[in-house]
N, C-alpha and C positions, 0 to 999 in steps of 0.2 A: 488448582487449577485444569481445565476442561477445555480440550479444542470444539471448537462449534461447526460442525463440520455443516449443517444445515444452513447455518448463517450467509456460510462464506458459499452456497453452490444452489441459494436459492433464485426463484428465475428473474425475479424482478434486479437481483441484484447482480446477476452474471451478467444480465443484458445491459447496465449502466455500465460494467468494466468491461465490457465489447463496444460499446461504443466510445469509450476515452481510448481505449486501442485502436481506434479507427483512425482516432482524433489524432493523438499523439503517439502515433508509433511506437505504442510502451506495451510494456508485460506487466500489468494495472492486477495489485490486490489487494483482496479485504481478506484481515486477519481476523477470526471473533475467536474470545475464548468468555469461558463464565470464571464465576470465582474469584470477582474484583470484588478491593472493598471503595471504600466511599470519597479516595482523595487520586483524580485522573493525576496526576505528574506521579505522584509516589507509586501506582500502579502498572504504570509505564514503563520506569525505571526499574523496577521490578521482573514486569518481562520480558525486557529485552535481555537483562544481565542471566536468564533463565533457559536452561536445554531448552524449556520447551517453547521457547520463540523460535528457534533456527528449525526447530523439525515442522513447526504451521506453516515456514515459508516456505518449504518445501513441499510439504504438502499441496497447499495451495498453489502452487506452480504446477503440481503435476494434474492436479485436480482441473487445471484449466488448460491441459497437454500441452505444454513445451516443456517439461523434462531438463531444465536449466543445471540441474544441481544435480542429476544423474547419470551415473552413467550405462551405458543401455547397446553397445555394443559386446557383441562376440555373446548375443544369447542370452545374457544374464544382465539386471536390473541392479546396482551397487551404487548407493548416494558416495559423488564425488567427496575427499579430503579436502577441508580447510573451513574455514569461520564466515559468516557474514555480517558481522557485529566485530566491528572496530576491537579490537583490545584498550582503544585510547577514547571509546564511545561516551559521551558526556552528551545528556538528551537538553536542547536547549529550546523552549516549551514557551509559544504564542498562545493564550486562552484569546479565542474567537466566540461571538455569538454567530448565534442564527442568518443572521443576513452574510455575514461574514463567510457562511459555511457556506452558502446559494449562490454567492458570488465564486469563490472560491473551483466548485464545482460548472456553473456555467461555464467559468474560463477553460477548467479540463475540455468540455463538450464544444465551444463554439469560438475557442479565442488561437488557445495553446496550438502547438503543434503544426499541424495539414504540412509537412514538410514538401511534400510531390502537390500538393493543391486539388488531392482527389478525394480529400474528406468529407463527406455530408455535411450541405449547409443546412443551418439552421437558424430559426427567427432565435433571436433573444427571450421571447416567450416561450415558443419551443420545447429550448434548452433550460427556462428556468422550470419547464413543466417536469421535464425528464430528470433534472435534479431532486426537485420537490418527489417525483414517484420511486428512485431509491429509497431516498429517507421513508420512504413510509412505506417501502418494500424491506427495509432494513428493522424499520420496528416492529413490522409484523413477523418477519421469523425469529428476531431474538425475543418474541413475547415483551420487551418493553414497551413503555409508554412515552411521551411523549415529554421527557426531564430529561433530553441527554446536552449531556454537558460535552463541548468541544475542546480541541486545541489544535493550533499545527505544532510541526516539528522541524527546523531546522534538518533538511537533507543528508545530513553526513557523519551520522550514527552508524551505517552498511559500507562496506568497500562497495568504491565506484570504477566505473569500468574507465573513468578517468578520460573518454572520450573530449569532450570541449575544457576538462581540466580548467573549468572557471575559478576555482578553488587555489588555485597556481601551484599546484602541487599533485605529485603522481603518485602513483597508491605502488606501497611497501611492501615486500614479504616481513611476515608477523613472524616467523618460523615456521609456523603451523601451516604456512598455507594460508590465501583468501579465496571465494568466490564475490565477485563483485553482483552488484543489483541497483545503485543508480547510474545515473550515464554522466552525472556529473556538470549536467547543461542546466537552463529553467524549468525543463519539465520532469525535472525529480520535485516529488512532493510525498508530506508526511501527514495525515491528516489522522488524528484519533479523537474518540469518543468514548464516552460511557457512561453507560443508564442500568440502575440496580447494580449488579453484579455480573452485565456483562459491558466486556472490554474490549472494541473494535478498532483496527488501524486496518487504514487504507493508503497504500503505497503508489506511486507513479511513477517512471522512466522516460525514455521516450526519446529521440535521436535517429537520424535520416541512417 
């Protein structure tokens, strides 16, 4: 597995992540790696359980300027202890086509969130154009043709802040502590794509 930093920070990709952040009040992340095989579900399960996955989350979070998973006090920068991936994580995957993918990306930009009524307004056509621009930028940065396969994951495989507690449960200590990403509400999301040997995962959270 090799982390693809240039894909995660490509200008067209970053512009989309910033736009989703503004709409959903999210800490949106795009994770990318190479070395994947041909089966999307299998490669996702393998990646999420590998140490490189949590390292990639921490890297992407810092690259976006948040440092949510680092201790930066006292003049030193050290990783916070704990796990992001739940010990009982089981990936629940729904394969989606290009139309369903575009609809979900449009929802992120123009429907969901806007908790304070201050998010930029877009026409449906504008949101669709931004969604397509993101996919084009992603494909260009990854050096991959338009043969992407996509799926949605139920957003419960990472620990949650449980702000909304919509799963009907509170987070519990697994012994080694946990670090939360999801917020437990309707703006939690996970979309994965595979093209050639490039695997990507788009993560959103979002809450007031």
